[in-house]
DSSP file (Angstrom, degrees, kcal/mol; ACC not computed):
  #  RESIDUE AA STRUCTURE BP1 BP2  ACC     N-H-->O    O-->H-N    N-H-->O    O-->H-N    TCO  KAPPA ALPHA  PHI   PSI    X-CA   Y-CA   Z-CA
    1    1 A M              0   0    0      0, 0.0    48,-0.5     0, 0.0     2,-0.4   0.000 360.0 360.0 360.0 135.6   35.7   21.3   53.0
    2    2 A E  E     -AB  48  88A   0     86,-1.2    86,-3.1    46,-0.2     2,-0.4  -0.900 360.0-152.4-121.1 154.2   32.0   20.2   53.0
    3    3 A F  E     -AB  47  87A   0     44,-0.9    44,-1.9    -2,-0.4     2,-0.5  -0.950   8.2-156.9-127.2 149.2   29.9   19.2   55.9
    4    4 A Q  E     +AB  46  86A   0     82,-2.6    82,-2.3    -2,-0.4     2,-0.3  -0.991  27.5 166.9-120.4 133.3   26.9   17.0   56.2
    5    5 A A  E     -A   45   0A   0     40,-1.8    40,-1.2    -2,-0.5    79,-0.1  -0.989  41.5-157.4-148.8 157.0   24.8   17.6   59.2
    6    6 A G        +     0   0    0     77,-0.6    37,-0.3    -2,-0.3    78,-0.1   0.400  56.5 130.8 -98.9  -8.5   21.5   16.8   60.8
    7    7 A S        +     0   0    0     76,-0.1     2,-0.3    38,-0.1     3,-0.2  -0.203  31.3 178.1 -62.5 131.3   21.6   19.8   63.0
    8    8 A R        +     0   0    0     60,-0.1    -2,-0.1     1,-0.1    20,-0.0  -0.836  59.1  56.0-120.5 167.6   18.5   22.1   63.1
    9    9 A G    >>  +     0   0    0     -2,-0.3     4,-1.6    15,-0.1     3,-1.2   0.474  66.0 132.6  88.3   5.1   18.0   25.2   65.1
   10   10 A L  H 3>  +     0   0    0      1,-0.3     4,-3.0     2,-0.2     5,-0.2   0.860  64.9  58.7 -59.9 -28.2   21.2   26.7   63.6
   11   11 A R  H 3> S+     0   0    0      1,-0.2     4,-1.1     2,-0.2    -1,-0.3   0.862 103.3  52.6 -61.9 -31.2   19.6   29.9   62.9
   12   12 A Y  H <4>S+     0   0    0     -3,-1.2     5,-3.4     2,-0.2     3,-0.4   0.914 110.8  47.6 -72.1 -42.9   18.8   30.3   66.6
   13   13 A L  H ><5S+     0   0    0     -4,-1.6     3,-2.4     1,-0.2    -2,-0.2   0.943 109.3  53.5 -61.8 -45.8   22.4   29.7   67.5
   14   14 A A  H 3<5S+     0   0    0     -4,-3.0    -1,-0.2     1,-0.3    -2,-0.2   0.761 110.5  47.2 -60.3 -23.0   23.5   32.2   64.8
   15   15 A N  T 3<5S-     0   0    0     -4,-1.1    -1,-0.3    -3,-0.4    -2,-0.2   0.256 118.9-110.6 -97.5   9.7   21.2   34.8   66.3
   16   16 A G  T < 5S+     0   0    0     -3,-2.4     2,-1.2     1,-0.2    -3,-0.2   0.734  73.3 140.6  70.7  20.9   22.5   34.1   69.8
   17   17 A Q    >>< +     0   0    0     -5,-3.4     4,-2.6     1,-0.2     3,-0.7  -0.426  15.2 160.7 -94.3  59.4   19.1   32.6   70.9
   18   18 A L  H 3>  +     0   0    0     -2,-1.2     4,-3.0     1,-0.2    -1,-0.2   0.847  67.7  54.9 -55.3 -38.7   20.7   29.7   72.9
   19   19 A P  H 3> S+     0   0    0      0, 0.0     4,-2.1     0, 0.0    -1,-0.2   0.860 111.9  44.0 -59.6 -37.5   17.5   29.0   74.9
   20   20 A V  H <> S+     0   0    0     -3,-0.7     4,-2.4     2,-0.2    -2,-0.2   0.896 111.4  52.4 -71.2 -41.2   15.5   28.5   71.8
   21   21 A A  H  X S+     0   0    0     -4,-2.6     4,-2.1     2,-0.2     5,-0.2   0.937 112.1  47.9 -61.7 -44.9   18.2   26.5   70.1
   22   22 A R  H  X S+     0   0    0     -4,-3.0     4,-2.8    -5,-0.2    -1,-0.2   0.952 109.3  52.3 -61.1 -47.9   18.3   24.2   73.3
   23   23 A E  H  X S+     0   0    0     -4,-2.1     4,-2.6     1,-0.2     5,-0.2   0.901 108.8  50.1 -54.9 -43.2   14.6   23.9   73.4
   24   24 A C  H  X S+     0   0    0     -4,-2.4     4,-2.6     1,-0.2    -1,-0.2   0.901 110.1  51.4 -63.4 -37.2   14.6   22.8   69.7
   25   25 A A  H  X S+     0   0    0     -4,-2.1     4,-2.4     2,-0.2    -2,-0.2   0.902 111.6  46.0 -66.5 -42.5   17.3   20.2   70.4
   26   26 A V  H  X S+     0   0    0     -4,-2.8     4,-2.1     2,-0.2    -2,-0.2   0.961 114.9  47.1 -67.0 -43.9   15.3   18.8   73.3
   27   27 A E  H  X S+     0   0    0     -4,-2.6     4,-2.2     2,-0.2     5,-0.2   0.926 112.6  50.6 -60.7 -44.9   12.0   18.7   71.3
   28   28 A R  H  X S+     0   0    0     -4,-2.6     4,-2.8     1,-0.2    -1,-0.2   0.945 109.2  50.2 -61.7 -49.3   13.7   17.1   68.3
   29   29 A G  H  X S+     0   0    0     -4,-2.4     4,-1.8     1,-0.2     5,-0.3   0.869 109.5  51.8 -58.3 -36.7   15.3   14.4   70.5
   30   30 A I  H  X>S+     0   0    0     -4,-2.1     5,-2.5     2,-0.2     4,-2.2   0.882 112.4  44.7 -66.1 -39.8   11.9   13.6   72.0
   31   31 A L  I  <>S+     0   0    0     -4,-2.2     5,-1.5     1,-0.2     9,-0.3   0.930 115.4  49.0 -75.5 -40.5   10.3   13.3   68.5
   32   32 A L  I  <5S+     0   0    0     -4,-2.8    -2,-0.2    -5,-0.2    -1,-0.2   0.800 125.7  23.3 -66.1 -30.8   13.2   11.2   67.3
   33   33 A T  I  <5S+     0   0    0     -4,-1.8    -3,-0.2    -5,-0.2    -2,-0.2   0.691 134.6  10.6-111.5 -25.8   13.3    8.8   70.1
   34   34 A R  I  <5S+     0   0    0     -4,-2.2    -3,-0.2    -5,-0.3    -4,-0.1   0.745 118.8  42.1-118.7 -58.3    9.9    8.6   71.9
   35   35 A T  I   <S-     0   0    0     -5,-2.5    -4,-0.2     1,-0.2    -3,-0.1   0.930 131.7  -7.2 -69.9 -47.7    7.0   10.3   70.1
   36   36 A A    >>< +     0   0    0     -5,-1.5     4,-2.8    -6,-0.3     3,-1.8  -0.257  68.1 146.3-149.7  51.1    7.3    9.4   66.6
   37   37 A P  T 34 S+     0   0    0      0, 0.0    -1,-0.1     0, 0.0    -2,-0.1   0.829  82.7  58.3 -59.9 -23.9   10.7    7.6   65.7
   38   38 A H  T 34 S+     0   0    0      1,-0.2     3,-0.1    -3,-0.1    -6,-0.1   0.642 119.2  27.7 -80.0 -15.2    8.8    5.7   63.1
   39   39 A L  T <4 S+     0   0    0     -3,-1.8     2,-0.5    -8,-0.2    -1,-0.2   0.652 110.1  67.5-116.5 -22.5    7.8    9.0   61.3
   40   40 A V     <  +     0   0    0     -4,-2.8    -1,-0.2    -9,-0.3    -4,-0.1  -0.900  53.4 166.7-114.2 126.2   10.5   11.5   62.1
   41   41 A H        -     0   0    0     -2,-0.5    41,-0.1    -3,-0.1    40,-0.0  -0.998  38.7-108.1-137.8 138.7   13.9   11.2   60.7
   42   42 A P        -     0   0    0      0, 0.0   -35,-0.1     0, 0.0   -36,-0.1  -0.333  32.7-139.5 -61.8 139.3   16.9   13.7   60.5
   43   43 A L        -     0   0    0    -37,-0.3   -38,-0.1    -2,-0.0     2,-0.0  -0.912  17.1-121.0-109.4 132.1   17.5   15.0   57.0
   44   44 A P        -     0   0    0      0, 0.0     2,-0.4     0, 0.0   -38,-0.2  -0.274  22.4-156.9 -67.2 151.7   21.0   15.5   56.0
   45   45 A M  E     -A    5   0A   0    -40,-1.2   -40,-1.8     2,-0.0     2,-0.6  -0.993   3.1-153.5-135.0 127.6   22.2   18.9   54.9
   46   46 A V  E     -A    4   0A   0     -2,-0.4   -42,-0.2   -42,-0.2   -44,-0.0  -0.901   5.8-167.1-104.5 122.1   25.2   19.4   52.6
   47   47 A L  E     -A    3   0A   0    -44,-1.9   -44,-0.9    -2,-0.6     2,-0.2  -0.833  14.2-155.4-107.2  86.6   27.0   22.8   53.1
   48   48 A P  E     -A    2   0A   0      0, 0.0     2,-0.7     0, 0.0   -46,-0.2  -0.452   4.9-159.9 -71.8 127.1   29.4   23.2   50.1
   49   49 A L        +     0   0    0    -48,-0.5    57,-2.2    57,-0.2    -2,-0.0  -0.892  26.4 154.2-111.7 110.9   32.3   25.4   50.6
   50   50 A G    >   -     0   0    0     -2,-0.7     3,-1.7    55,-0.2    55,-0.2  -0.270  61.4 -60.8-115.3-160.5   33.8   26.6   47.4
   51   51 A P  T 3  S+     0   0    0      0, 0.0    53,-0.1     0, 0.0    54,-0.1   0.727 126.4  58.4 -61.5 -27.8   35.7   29.5   46.1
   52   52 A M  T 3  S+     0   0    0      2,-0.1     2,-0.6     1,-0.1    -3,-0.0   0.539  93.2  78.5 -83.2  -5.1   33.0   32.2   47.0
   53   53 A V  S <  S-     0   0    0     -3,-1.7    -1,-0.1     4,-0.0     5,-0.0  -0.926  81.6-134.3-114.6 121.0   33.1   31.1   50.7
   54   54 A A     >  -     0   0    0     -2,-0.6     4,-2.4     1,-0.1     5,-0.2  -0.284  21.1-112.7 -72.5 156.6   36.0   32.5   52.6
   55   55 A Q  H  > S+     0   0    0      1,-0.3     4,-2.0     2,-0.2     5,-0.2   0.884 117.7  54.2 -54.4 -41.6   38.0   30.2   55.0
   56   56 A E  H  > S+     0   0    0      1,-0.2     4,-2.1     2,-0.2    -1,-0.3   0.888 104.9  53.0 -66.7 -35.4   36.8   32.2   58.0
   57   57 A Q  H  > S+     0   0    0      1,-0.2     4,-2.4     2,-0.2    -1,-0.2   0.941 108.6  50.3 -63.0 -42.2   33.2   31.7   57.0
   58   58 A G  H  X S+     0   0    0     -4,-2.4     4,-1.8     1,-0.2    -2,-0.2   0.853 109.8  51.2 -67.4 -30.1   33.8   27.9   56.7
   59   59 A A  H  X S+     0   0    0     -4,-2.0     4,-2.5    -5,-0.2    -1,-0.2   0.858 110.0  49.4 -70.9 -33.1   35.4   27.9   60.2
   60   60 A I  H  X S+     0   0    0     -4,-2.1     4,-2.7     1,-0.2    -2,-0.2   0.928 111.8  48.5 -73.9 -40.3   32.4   29.8   61.6
   61   61 A A  H  X S+     0   0    0     -4,-2.4     4,-2.2    -5,-0.2    -1,-0.2   0.883 109.8  51.1 -61.3 -37.1   30.0   27.3   60.0
   62   62 A A  H  X S+     0   0    0     -4,-1.8     4,-2.5     2,-0.2     5,-0.2   0.954 110.8  49.3 -71.1 -46.7   32.1   24.4   61.4
   63   63 A V  H  X S+     0   0    0     -4,-2.5     4,-3.0     1,-0.2     5,-0.3   0.961 111.2  50.2 -53.5 -51.3   31.8   26.0   65.0
   64   64 A G  H  X S+     0   0    0     -4,-2.7     4,-2.6     1,-0.2    -1,-0.2   0.925 110.5  49.0 -52.8 -46.4   28.0   26.4   64.6
   65   65 A L  H  X S+     0   0    0     -4,-2.2     4,-1.8     1,-0.2    -1,-0.2   0.896 111.6  49.0 -66.0 -39.3   27.6   22.8   63.5
   66   66 A R  H  X S+     0   0    0     -4,-2.5     4,-2.3     2,-0.2    -1,-0.2   0.923 110.1  53.1 -66.1 -40.1   29.7   21.6   66.5
   67   67 A L  H  X S+     0   0    0     -4,-3.0     4,-2.1     1,-0.2    -2,-0.2   0.936 107.6  50.5 -58.5 -45.2   27.5   23.8   68.8
   68   68 A G  H  X S+     0   0    0     -4,-2.6     4,-1.6    -5,-0.3    -1,-0.2   0.871 108.9  50.6 -64.1 -34.1   24.5   22.2   67.4
   69   69 A D  H  X S+     0   0    0     -4,-1.8     4,-2.4     2,-0.2    -1,-0.2   0.849 107.2  55.4 -69.2 -33.2   25.9   18.8   68.1
   70   70 A A  H  X S+     0   0    0     -4,-2.3     4,-2.4     1,-0.2    -2,-0.2   0.871 103.9  53.6 -62.9 -37.3   26.7   19.9   71.6
   71   71 A L  H  X S+     0   0    0     -4,-2.1     4,-1.9     2,-0.2    -1,-0.2   0.887 105.9  52.9 -61.7 -40.0   23.1   20.8   72.0
   72   72 A R  H ><>S+     0   0    0     -4,-1.6     5,-1.9     2,-0.2     3,-0.6   0.981 109.9  48.7 -59.3 -50.5   22.1   17.3   70.9
   73   73 A V  H ><5S+     0   0    0     -4,-2.4     3,-1.2     1,-0.2    -2,-0.2   0.906 111.7  50.7 -49.0 -47.6   24.5   15.9   73.6
   74   74 A G  H 3<5S+     0   0    0     -4,-2.4    -1,-0.2     1,-0.3    -2,-0.2   0.772 108.0  51.1 -71.2 -23.6   22.9   18.2   76.1
   75   75 A A  T <<5S-     0   0    0     -4,-1.9    -1,-0.3    -3,-0.6    -2,-0.2   0.425 112.5-121.2 -87.5   0.0   19.4   17.1   75.1
   76   76 A H  T < 5 +     0   0    0     -3,-1.2    -3,-0.2    -4,-0.5    -2,-0.1   0.805  55.1 158.4  61.5  33.8   20.5   13.5   75.6
   77   77 A T      < -     0   0    0     -5,-1.9    -1,-0.2     1,-0.0    -2,-0.1  -0.810  42.9-121.4 -86.0 117.2   19.7   12.5   72.0
   78   78 A P    >>  -     0   0    0      0, 0.0     4,-1.4     0, 0.0     3,-0.8  -0.146  13.3-122.9 -58.1 150.0   21.6    9.4   71.1
   79   79 A R  T 34 S+     0   0    0      1,-0.2     5,-0.1     2,-0.2    -2,-0.0   0.802 112.1  65.6 -63.4 -24.8   24.0    9.6   68.0
   80   80 A G  T 34 S+     0   0    0      1,-0.2    -1,-0.2     3,-0.1    -3,-0.0   0.854 104.3  44.0 -64.2 -33.6   22.0    6.8   66.5
   81   81 A A  T <4 S+     0   0    0     -3,-0.8    -1,-0.2     1,-0.3    -2,-0.2   0.795 130.1  19.8 -77.8 -31.6   19.0    9.1   66.3
   82   82 A Q  S  < S-     0   0    0     -4,-1.4    -1,-0.3    -5,-0.1    -2,-0.1  -0.866  82.4-137.7-147.1 111.0   20.7   12.0   65.0
   83   83 A P        -     0   0    0      0, 0.0   -77,-0.6     0, 0.0   -76,-0.1  -0.199  25.9-110.3 -63.9 147.9   24.2   11.7   63.4
   84   84 A A        -     0   0    0      1,-0.1     2,-0.1   -79,-0.1   -18,-0.1  -0.334  40.8 -92.6 -72.9 163.2   27.0   14.3   64.2
   85   85 A P        -     0   0    0      0, 0.0     2,-0.3     0, 0.0   -80,-0.2  -0.451  50.9-172.4 -73.2 152.9   28.1   16.6   61.6
   86   86 A R  E     -B    4   0A   0    -82,-2.3   -82,-2.6    -2,-0.1     2,-0.2  -0.992  26.8-108.6-146.2 153.4   31.0   15.5   59.5
   87   87 A R  E     -B    3   0A   0     -2,-0.3     2,-0.3   -84,-0.2   -84,-0.3  -0.580  34.2-156.4 -78.2 143.8   33.3   16.7   56.8
   88   88 A L  E     -B    2   0A   0    -86,-3.1   -86,-1.2    -2,-0.2    20,-0.4  -0.859  14.4-123.5-118.6 152.2   32.8   15.3   53.3
   89   89 A S     >  -     0   0    0     -2,-0.3     4,-2.9    18,-0.2     5,-0.2  -0.545  35.9-104.2 -85.2 164.5   35.3   15.1   50.5
   90   90 A P  H  > S+     0   0    0      0, 0.0     4,-2.0     0, 0.0     5,-0.1   0.875 123.7  53.9 -65.2 -32.3   34.3   16.8   47.2
   91   91 A T  H  > S+     0   0    0      2,-0.2     4,-1.9     1,-0.2     5,-0.1   0.904 109.4  45.1 -58.2 -48.1   33.5   13.4   45.9
   92   92 A E  H  > S+     0   0    0      2,-0.2     4,-2.2     1,-0.2     5,-0.2   0.932 112.1  53.1 -60.9 -46.3   31.2   12.6   48.7
   93   93 A A  H  X S+     0   0    0     -4,-2.9     4,-2.3     1,-0.3    -2,-0.2   0.876 109.1  49.9 -63.2 -36.4   29.6   16.0   48.4
   94   94 A L  H  < S+     0   0    0     -4,-2.0    -1,-0.3    -5,-0.2    -2,-0.2   0.853 106.3  55.0 -68.0 -39.3   29.0   15.5   44.6
   95   95 A E  H  < S+     0   0    0     -4,-1.9    -2,-0.2     1,-0.2    -1,-0.2   0.906 115.5  38.8 -62.8 -39.7   27.4   12.1   45.2
   96   96 A L  H  < S+     0   0    0     -4,-2.2    -2,-0.2     1,-0.3    -1,-0.2   0.839 133.3  25.1 -77.9 -31.0   24.9   13.7   47.6
   97   97 A A    ><  +     0   0    0     -4,-2.3     3,-1.9    -5,-0.2    -1,-0.3  -0.669  65.1 176.5-135.4  82.2   24.5   16.7   45.6
   98   98 A P  T 3  S+     0   0    0      0, 0.0    -4,-0.1     0, 0.0    -1,-0.1   0.617  74.0  70.7 -63.7 -14.5   25.2   16.1   42.0
   99   99 A G  T 3  S+     0   0    0     -3,-0.1    -5,-0.1     2,-0.1     2,-0.0   0.580  75.1 103.5 -77.8  -6.2   24.3   19.6   41.0
  100  100 A L  S <  S-     0   0    0     -3,-1.9     2,-0.5    -7,-0.2     3,-0.1  -0.317  77.8-115.8 -73.2 154.9   27.3   21.2   42.6
  101  101 A H        -     0   0    0      1,-0.1     4,-0.1     2,-0.1    -1,-0.1  -0.830  17.1-149.6 -89.9 126.5   30.2   22.3   40.5
  102  102 A R    >   +     0   0    0     -2,-0.5     3,-1.7     2,-0.1     2,-0.2   0.839  69.9  96.1 -64.4 -38.4   33.3   20.3   41.2
  103  103 A Q  T 3  S+     0   0    0      1,-0.3    -2,-0.1    -3,-0.1     3,-0.1  -0.382  95.9   9.6 -59.5 121.3   35.7   23.1   40.4
  104  104 A G  T 3  S+     0   0    0      1,-0.3     2,-0.3    -2,-0.2    -1,-0.3   0.357  84.2 141.7  93.7  -7.7   36.7   24.9   43.6
  105  105 A L    <   -     0   0    0     -3,-1.7    -1,-0.3   -55,-0.2   -55,-0.2  -0.535  46.5-137.4 -66.1 128.4   35.2   22.5   46.2
  106  106 A R        -     0   0    0    -57,-2.2   -57,-0.2    -2,-0.3     3,-0.1  -0.727  11.8-128.5 -95.0 137.7   37.6   22.3   49.1
  107  107 A P        -     0   0    0      0, 0.0   -18,-0.2     0, 0.0     2,-0.1  -0.297  36.4 -87.1 -73.2 159.6   38.3   18.9   50.6
  108  108 A G              0   0    0    -20,-0.4  -105,-0.0     1,-0.1   -19,-0.0  -0.388 360.0 360.0 -67.8 150.7   38.0   18.4   54.4
  109  109 A D              0   0    0     -3,-0.1    -1,-0.1    -2,-0.1    -3,-0.0   0.438 360.0 360.0 -77.9 360.0   41.0   19.1   56.4
């Protein structure tokens, strides 16, 4: 399974710094919707899960991405301004990141 996400501040979530992660989500929402929507755009991120990544690690990453999206909701940032994380098929992941090796990429569940 691969994920595409626009979530930022994941490092703060991973370190248990929830107030900082929430502050990042609020500031990001303001930039995306009010201050500079013509200049600021979410950048997609592809997190490939291949044979070197354990199933448990993939599950932890999925939870972190969902928590990041919950912060987006809590910050009142509309889905149109910042898309939710989603699972990608290996084909979609390779289209977005052609340098990946197809062998061992796990499809979304």
